[in-house]
C-alpha positions, 0 to 999 in steps of 0.5 A: 378801525370801526367794521362796517354795518351789513350794507341794506339794499331796497328790494325793487317797489316793496319797500323792503331792504334787505342786507347785501348778504342773506341767510340761505337756509337749505343746508339747516335741512341737512342738505349738504350734510346733517346739522345739529340743531343747536348749530342751526340756531347759533347760525341763526342767531350769528347771522341777525348779530352781524347784521343780516336781515333775511333768511330763505327757505322752502318747504322742499329743502330737506323735507321741511326739516329747513323750515322748522329749523330756521322757524327755531333760530328765528323764535330764539332771536326774541325781536320784534317780528319787523326786525327781519325779513323771510322769504319761503317758497311753494309748488316743489316738495319731497314728492315732486311739483304741484303749482295748483291754487288749491296746493299753494293756499295750503302750502303756506299754512303749512309753511306758517306753522314750521316757521312759527310766524303769522306772516312770511315777507315773500312767497315764492313759486319754486323752480318754476322751469318744472311745471307750467308756466302759463299755470303758474301765469293763470292760476298760481300767482292769483292764488298768491294774490288772494293769500296776499289781501288774506296777511298771510304774505307781503309779496310774491316771487318767482324762482328758477334757473334758465333766466328765459322764464323770468321775461316769459312770466313777467310779460303776462302778468300785469305790471306790479303782480309779480315782486320778486325774482329769485336767479341762480348761478347766473351772477359768480365769476364763472358765469355773469348772464343775470347782468344782461337780464337786469335793465329788463327786471328794473324796468317791471320794478322787480327786486332780484336776489341771486343764489349761489355766488359760488355755483352750487360748489364750483368755486370752493376749495372743495369743489361741488357735489357729485351731482352737480351738473357741470359738466367736466371742462366747467369742473376742471376749470374752476378747479384750476382756478381754486389751486390758483387762489390757494397757492396765491394765499387768497381764497375763491370762495371770498372772492366770488362772493366779493364778485357777486356783492358788488353789483349793487343793482342785486338787493342781495347775495343769498347764500347757504349758511350752516355754521357760526365759521359759515356765517363770519366768513360770509359777513367778513368776506362783504366789510372786508369788500366795503373796507378794502374794494375787490381784489383787481389782480386776483379776480383778473387771474380767475377771470382768465382762467375761466375765460374758456367755460365763461357763461356756459350753463347746463340744463336745468335738472331734479337733484336727488337729495 
C-alpha cells in the first residue's frame, strides 16, 4: 500500500499551501532539554523529506538558538527557497516584551541573519496578550506592513493564548491587514474552544494555525513539565486518559494529534519536534489518519474521561525557560 503524501491545506487568503503537520522549532532551541546541532539539522531534513513544508520559530525560543538551528537545517536542505514556508515572530524576547515599531523593525533583520534567509513567509507578533493590544493595532501592525512592502516578510500574523485577543485585534484593523493567526492549546481533545471562533476567522479571511495539539505535554504518556500552568484536576484527568490509552495498547499523543488534524478548517497543526523519531511519529499519525480514519472508540473513551475538565484553560503567564 502506498503511503499517502501529507495533505496540503490553503492558509486563508495568502495563496500559501501548508502541510497539515507543521514543524514547531522551539525544541531546537533546547527549550525541553539539550539538542545537538546534528540532531536539529537531521530532524529538519527528515521533516522536509516526509512532506512537511512549514517551519515555525521565534527569537524567544532558546534565546535565539532555535532560529539559528532552524537556519542551519534549512540551508542543509539545498532546495529552492520557494519549496518551504518559514514563520518567525517578533515582540517577545529573552529580555522581555517590546512591540514598538523600532524593535520589531530591527527584529526582522536579526531573525533573517540567524535563519540565513532573505525573507520570511510569515512574521507574527508573539503572545500579544502580554503587550498593549492597542499598540499592536496602531504601531506594530503598521510597522510590519512596511516590512511587507520592503519584501522582508510576505504575510502578517498574530499569536497568543486567550482567544479574545484575536477578535479584539481583527475588529480593529482594516480587512486583509492580518493574514494569519496562531492559536495554541485550544484545539486538542481536552480543549476545542477554537472551534467556536472558526466561522468568524473565516469571514475575516484569516489563515488558522493551531499549535500544541498535545496541550504542552498534558496529552502524553510522560505528562507535562513541572511548570505547566494547568490545574491539578486537569493534569490528573489527562494522566488518567494517558494511562487508559496505554492499557489499551494505544498512544494518547497519536490520538491527540489525529483529533487536531481532522478539522480541515485548520490549515496546519504545529507540533514541536527535535528528533528524527518525533518527526516520523507525527507524520505517521497524519498518514494513518488519512488511511484508516480516527480511532472513534478510544477517542470516545478519552473524551468521557476528560469531560469534567473539558475546555478548562489557564491564565496566560510568562513561563520560565
